[in-house]
N, C-alpha and C positions, 0 to 999 in steps of 0.2 A: 372864543378861542379853541378850547378843548375840542369843542364841538365841529369846529371849522377843521380841525386837523383831522377829526373821525370821520368827519364827512369826504374830506380828502383822500385818507386811506382807504375808506370803502370804495371811490371810486376807482382809484389805482387798481385795487382789488379787483373789481368787476372789469375793467381794462385787461388786467393780465388775464384773468379768467376767459374772456372774450377772445384774447388772441391764444392764448390753448386750445380753446374749442377749435378755433380757425385752423391753426397748426396740425391738431390731430385729423382735421377733416381733409386737409392736403396730404399728411402723411397715408392717410388711407387710399386716396386715390392716387396716390404715386405706386402704393403696393400693390392694388389692383392692377396698374398699368404693367408692374416689374413682372406679375404673375402670368400677363396676357403673352407678354414679350418673352418668359421664359418657356411657354409653352409653344408659341410660334417658335422661337428656335430649335427646339426638341424634334418640332414637325420637320421643319426644313432638314435637321441632319438627319430624319429618318429618310426625305426624301432623297438627299443626297447619295446615301449610301444604297436605295435602292436603284438610283439611276447608275450607280458605279458597277454594282452587281450586272443589272442590264445592259452595260456598255461591255462587259466581260464576257456575257453569253453572247451578244453580238459578233464581238470578235472572235470566239469560238466557231460560231455559227458560219460566218464567213469565211473563215480556215477551212473548216468542213465542206463546204459547197463549193470554192476553189478546189478542193482535190476533186471533189465528184467531178467538177466539170473538167479538170485535166485526165482526168481516167476516161469519161464521156468521150472527150476530143480525141484521145487518141485511139479508142474503140472505133469511133468513126473513120478517121483517118485509115486503122486498120481494113474494116470491113468495105473502105472506097478504093483502097489500094491491093485489095486481095491478101494483104500478109497477116493471115490469121496465126501461123505457127502450128506448129503440129498438135500440139496439147489443147489448143483450143476447137481446132479442126475436129478432133476426135470427140468433143465435149457437144459439139452442135448437133442438133436434131436434124434427120436426115433433110425434112423438108426446107430446113433455113440453108443448109449447106448447098442445096441446090439450086436455090433463090440468090445465094449470094455468089455461087459458083456463074451465073448468070451477068453478075454487073459488069459493065466494062470499068477497067481502070482509069482512074484519074489521075492527071499528074500536076 
């Protein structure tokens, strides 16, 4: 009878050890998944911050380009209408002033 009890206890111990081994394997796999996902989140956070910086640069560039375009439009309009202003007339080279003086005014 004691022999059967010892065999049953040994079988229970082997089953418990097998279950613990299986659990440790599952835990190791979950820890590896957790590490992979943590690295993925860190990489996505880095990409998000780079995208935010790129968006800020794009906005600043668009604002600067709009300012340059507005200045260029005003300059073209001044050239086409012949309204250069005294200061601008004095700073223009003679050849360019003669060329612009011959342009017809557009309304």
